[in-house]
C-alpha positions as CSV (number, residue, x, y, z in Angstrom):
1,M,-38.1,6.1,-79.2
2,A,-36.0,9.0,-78.1
3,D,-39.1,11.1,-77.3
4,P,-39.9,9.1,-74.1
5,I,-36.3,9.2,-72.9
6,I,-36.2,13.0,-73.4
7,T,-39.5,13.4,-71.6
8,A,-38.3,11.2,-68.7
9,S,-35.0,13.1,-68.5
10,L,-36.8,16.5,-68.5
11,T,-39.2,15.2,-65.8
12,I,-36.3,14.1,-63.6
13,I,-34.4,17.4,-64.1
14,G,-37.5,19.4,-63.4
15,S,-38.2,17.4,-60.3
16,V,-34.7,17.9,-59.0
17,I,-34.9,21.7,-59.6
18,V,-38.2,21.9,-57.8
19,Y,-36.8,19.9,-54.9
20,V,-33.7,22.1,-54.6
21,V,-35.7,25.4,-54.8
22,G,-38.1,24.0,-52.2
23,Q,-35.3,23.1,-49.8
24,F,-33.8,26.6,-50.4
25,V,-37.1,28.2,-49.4
26,I,-37.6,26.0,-46.4
27,K,-34.1,26.5,-45.0
28,L,-33.7,30.2,-45.7
29,I,-37.3,31.5,-45.0
30,I,-39.7,29.0,-43.4
31,D,-37.5,27.4,-40.7
32,P,-36.2,30.8,-39.5
33,Y,-39.7,32.2,-39.5
34,Q,-40.9,29.3,-37.4
35,D,-38.1,29.8,-34.9
36,Y,-39.0,33.5,-34.8
37,R,-42.7,32.7,-34.1
38,E,-41.6,30.2,-31.3
39,T,-39.6,33.0,-29.8
40,V,-42.6,35.4,-29.9
41,G,-44.5,32.7,-28.0
42,E,-41.7,32.5,-25.4
43,V,-41.9,36.3,-25.0
44,A,-45.7,36.1,-24.5
45,H,-45.1,33.3,-21.9
46,A,-42.5,35.4,-20.1
47,L,-44.8,38.4,-20.0
48,V,-47.5,36.4,-18.3
49,Y,-45.3,34.3,-16.1
50,Y,-43.4,37.3,-14.6
51,D,-46.4,39.7,-14.6
52,N,-46.6,39.7,-10.8
53,V,-42.9,40.3,-10.1
54,S,-42.3,43.7,-8.5
55,E,-39.9,45.3,-6.0
56,R,-41.8,43.6,-3.3
57,S,-41.0,40.1,-4.7
58,R,-38.1,38.0,-3.4
59,R,-34.8,39.2,-4.8
60,E,-34.1,35.8,-6.4
61,L,-37.4,36.1,-8.3
62,Q,-36.6,39.6,-9.4
63,D,-33.2,38.5,-10.7
64,E,-34.8,35.5,-12.5
65,A,-37.4,37.7,-14.1
66,A,-34.8,40.4,-15.2
67,K,-32.5,37.7,-16.6
68,A,-35.3,35.9,-18.5
69,L,-36.8,39.1,-20.0
70,R,-33.4,40.3,-21.1
71,D,-32.7,36.9,-22.6
72,K,-36.0,37.0,-24.5
73,A,-35.1,40.5,-25.8
74,A,-31.8,39.2,-27.2
75,L,-33.3,36.0,-28.6
76,L,-36.1,38.0,-30.3
77,R,-33.5,40.1,-32.1
78,S,-31.4,37.2,-33.1
79,K,-34.3,35.2,-34.5
80,A,-35.5,38.2,-36.5
81,Y,-32.0,38.7,-37.9
82,C,-32.0,35.1,-39.1
83,I,-35.0,35.5,-41.4
84,H,-33.7,36.2,-44.9
85,F,-35.7,38.8,-46.8
86,Y,-37.3,40.0,-43.6
87,S,-38.4,43.4,-44.8
88,W,-40.0,41.9,-47.9
89,I,-41.8,39.3,-45.9
90,A,-43.1,41.9,-43.5
91,R,-44.5,43.9,-46.4
92,V,-46.1,40.8,-48.0
93,L,-47.5,39.5,-44.6
94,P,-48.1,42.6,-42.5
95,N,-50.6,40.9,-40.2
96,R,-48.3,37.9,-39.5
97,I,-44.9,39.5,-39.1
98,P,-44.2,43.0,-37.7
99,T,-41.7,45.3,-39.3
100,F,-38.1,45.0,-38.2
101,A,-38.4,48.4,-36.4
102,A,-41.3,47.0,-34.4
103,V,-39.2,44.0,-33.4
104,I,-36.4,46.2,-32.2
105,A,-38.9,48.4,-30.3
106,A,-40.3,45.3,-28.6
107,S,-36.8,44.1,-27.8
108,N,-35.9,47.5,-26.3
109,A,-39.1,47.5,-24.3
110,L,-38.2,44.0,-22.9
111,I,-34.8,45.3,-21.9
112,A,-36.4,48.3,-20.2
113,L,-38.8,46.0,-18.5
114,S,-36.0,43.8,-17.2
115,N,-34.2,46.9,-15.9
116,S,-37.3,48.1,-14.1
117,V,-38.2,44.8,-12.3
118,H,-36.0,45.8,-9.4
119,G,-37.5,49.3,-9.1
120,G,-41.0,50.4,-8.2
121,D,-41.9,51.9,-11.6
122,F,-45.3,50.2,-12.1
123,V,-46.5,52.7,-14.7
124,G,-43.3,52.2,-16.7
125,M,-43.5,48.5,-16.4
126,K,-47.1,48.5,-17.7
127,K,-46.1,50.8,-20.6
128,Y,-43.2,48.5,-21.6
129,K,-45.4,45.4,-21.5
130,L,-48.0,47.2,-23.7
131,T,-45.3,48.2,-26.1
132,V,-44.1,44.6,-26.5
133,I,-47.7,43.4,-26.9
134,R,-48.4,46.1,-29.6
135,C,-45.2,45.7,-31.5
136,L,-45.4,41.9,-31.7
137,N,-49.2,41.8,-32.4
138,L,-49.8,39.7,-29.3
139,P,-53.4,39.1,-28.2
140,V,-54.3,41.4,-25.2
141,D,-56.3,39.0,-23.1
142,Y,-54.2,39.0,-19.9
């Protein structure tokens, strides 16, 4: 008679432990990773959307592009910082998540790109875009 009660109690305790560990993994790893991937998508969008902005564009459009690119650079860093165990995850999933150094390099390239929007450095702008694409493993189809 006590055996079914013990079995039921152990099942309930085991279920609670699995639930708590699952919530821990979701909140500390999966949710921040999904936010990071969403930010990478926003970076890709900004690269395409502001691809035609140059020193010949309207000043308002240049300012908008510079502000948006710098915002994406800061957002990219902040979302990467939020992922707990980032370096371990980057080693386990090297094709899905770049190293933290690559994220910082991409962020720096976005900042440099935002700074060069007002100038006429087309070669530098292209180099910065390619650096972001390479560092974040973005597809090169544009």
